[in-house]
N, C-alpha and C positions, 0 to 999 in steps of 0.2 A: 413622586418620592419612592425610592426603592425599599420596601419594607423588608424584603428578604435579607438585607444586609444587617439588620438590627441584632439578631441573636449573638453575633460574634463581637459586638461592640465592646463589652466588658473585657473579654480576653485580649482584644487588640490593644486596649488601653493599658493593661498590665504589662504587655510587651513594650508599649511606649514609655512607661515609667523606667524600664530597664535600659532603654536605648537613648534616653536623654541625659544631659549632663547634670541637671539639678531640678528641683521642684518647680521653680519658676519657668524653666524651659519646658517642662512637661505640661504645665498649665496653659502656656501659650499654644503648644501643639494641640492640647485638648480642645481649645476653642476653634482652631482651624479644622480639626477632626470633626467637631460638632457641625460646623457649617457645611462641610462636605456631605455628612451623613443625613442632615435634616433639611437642607434647602429643597423646596419643591421645584419641579421643572420650571425653567424660565424665570425663577426668582432666587436671588441670593440673599440669604438672611444675614444679619449682623449678630454677632454673639459675644456676650460678655459674661464673666463669672464673678459674682460678688461673694465675698466672705465677710461675715460679721466678726470684726476684731473686738478686743476688750473695750476700746474707746470709741471706735466708729467703724462703719462699713468701708470696705475698700474693694476696688476691682483688681483682683489678683492676676487676671489675665483677660485679654480681649483679642479679637481677630484683627483689630486695627485701631488707629488713633481715633477715628470717628466714633466707634463703639465705646471706647473708653471715655470720651467726652460726654456721650449720652448718659452713661452711668454716673459720671461725676456731677452732671446737672441734677440728676435725681437726688444724689446725696446733699447737694446744696439746698434743695427744697425740703430735705429731711423726711421725704415721704414719696411713695410711688409704687409701681407694680412689684418691683424686685424686693424692696424693703418690706412690703406687705406680705409677699410670699415667704420671706424669711421669718417674719414674726408669727405668721399663722400656720406655717408648714403646709400651706395649700397653694395650688396654682392660682395665678391671677391673669385674667385675660382682658386685654383691651382690643376688642374686635375692630373698632373704628375710633381712631384718635379724635376725629372731628366731632363725634357725638358723645364722647366719654365725659361724664360729669364729675368723676373723682379727680382729684389733683389737677384742678383747672390751670394753674400756673405752669406746672410741669408739662401738661398736655400741649399748651400753647407753644412752649419752647421747642418741644420735639417736633411739633407740626411744622414749625418754621424750618426745621432741619430736614424735612421730607419724610419723616416717619409717619406711617399711616396705621400700623397695628403693632401690638406688643404682646408677648407671652412671657411670663416668669414662672418657672417651676422649681420648687425647692428640692434640694438633695437630702436624703436621709443619711446623715453622718453619724448617727448613733452616739450622740454626746460629744463628738469630736469638734463640733462647732456648728454654725448656721451658714448655709450657703444656698445660692440659687442661680439657676441658669437664666440669663436674660436674652431673649430673642426679639430682634426688631425687624420689621418688614416695611418696604416702601410702598406696599399696596394694602388696601383695606381688605378684610375678610380672608386673609391668607391662612389664619389659624382656625381651620374648620375642625369639627369634632374628630374627624379621622386623623388630621395632622396632630391635634393635641394628644390623642391616644398614642401615636407613634413617639412623640416627644416624651411623654410620661414614661413609656416603656424604655426609651433610651436612657432617661435619667435614672430609672430604677436599676438598669443593668450596669450603669457606669458609677453609681454611688460608691460601690466598694473600692474602685480604683481611686476615686477622688478622696475618699476617707483615708486611704493609705497615704496618698500624697500629702494631705493635711497633717497626718501624724508624723510623717518624715520631716516636714517643715518644722513642726514643734520640737522634735528631737534635735534638729539642727540648731534651732535657736537656743535650746537648753545647753547644747554642747559649746556654742559660742560664748554663752554666759559663763559657763564653767571655765573655759579657757581664759576668759578675761579675768575672772576671779583668781585663778591660779597664777596668772601673770602678775597681777597686782600683789599677791602674797609673796611671790618670789622676789620682786623688787624691794618690798619692805624688809624682807629677811636679809637681803644683801646689804641694804643700807644700814640695818641694825648691826650687822657684822662689821661694817666699815667703822661705824661710830664706836663700837666696843674696842676695836683696835686703836682708834685715835684717842679715845678718852680713858682707856683702861677701865671700862665699866662693865656691868653685867648686861645681859640681853634685856632684862626688864627695864634697866635704866636707859638703855639705848632707845627702846620703844617709847619710853616716856619723853625723851628728847624730841623724837619725831612728832609725837602728839602735841607737845607744847609749841613746836615750830608751826605745825598745821593750824593750831588755834590762833596763834599770834599773827600769822600772815594771812589768815583766812583762805587757806589753800587745802586741797585734799591731801591726806596723808600720803597717798600713792605718789602724788606729784612732788611732794617734798622728798620722798625716798628716791624718786627717779633723778632728782637734781643732785642728791648726794652721790648716787651711783655714777652719774654722768661726770662728776668731778674726778672720778678715778679712772673710768674707762668709757670710751665713746660707743662701745658695742652694747646693744640692748640685751638685757638678760633674757634667757629662754627657759621654758619648762619642758618636761618630757612630752607634753601635748604638742609641742611644736615640731616633733620629729616623727 
C-alpha cells in the first residue's frame, strides 16, 4: 500500500466534487477512489459507504453491486460492523470472519459470499449525519495495525469532503421540497382564479370551494386544483423556480 499518496487525498476529493455532475456521482467515484488508494498489493478491497438516514441506514455509494448487496445484508440483520461503527463512532474490525463471534448470522452469510475480513471506520461529519466506510476483503488478516492506521488517516483526511457532499445533498433535497411546494401553491392559486371568474366569487370563497371538493372526494387539494387548471389549459403551470 502506497502511504505517500495519502496526504493529498482530501484535496483530490474536493476537486472530484467539482468535476462530477451530482452528489451521487461524487459518492460513487469516492468509493472507487477509496479502493484504488487503500487496496494492499495483490488484494482488491470492496468498498461501501453507509449513511444513517432518519428512518434507516442506506448504502449511498458502492464500488459495485456485490458490495452494495453485502451492505444490504447487514441492514437486513439490523446489526453488523458498519452499523456498530456508526453508533459508537469507533472503528470496528473483523480480523477473521470464520472466528468472529459477534453477529453470527451476518458472519455466516458474508462467509458464504467469500468475505474473510471486514473493517468499518466512521467519518466525523460534525453533526451533518452518521456515516462509515465499509471495507471487505477476501482474505483474512488483511487489516493489520499498519493498514488500519492508513485507513483511519484516509478517513480523517476525507471527512471534510464527505461532509460537504452530505450538506450539498441536504440542500438539494430542501430545494426540491421548496420547488414542489411552490409548484403546488401556483396550481392552487391558478385554480382559485379560474373559479373566481367562473363563479364571480372572492378568492376566499374559491379556496373554500377547493377545500370542500378535496374533502368530499377524498383527494389532495393540489390534485383538485390541477384538475380545474387542466380543464382550461393542457399546459402545466410553472413557477419562477422552473426557469
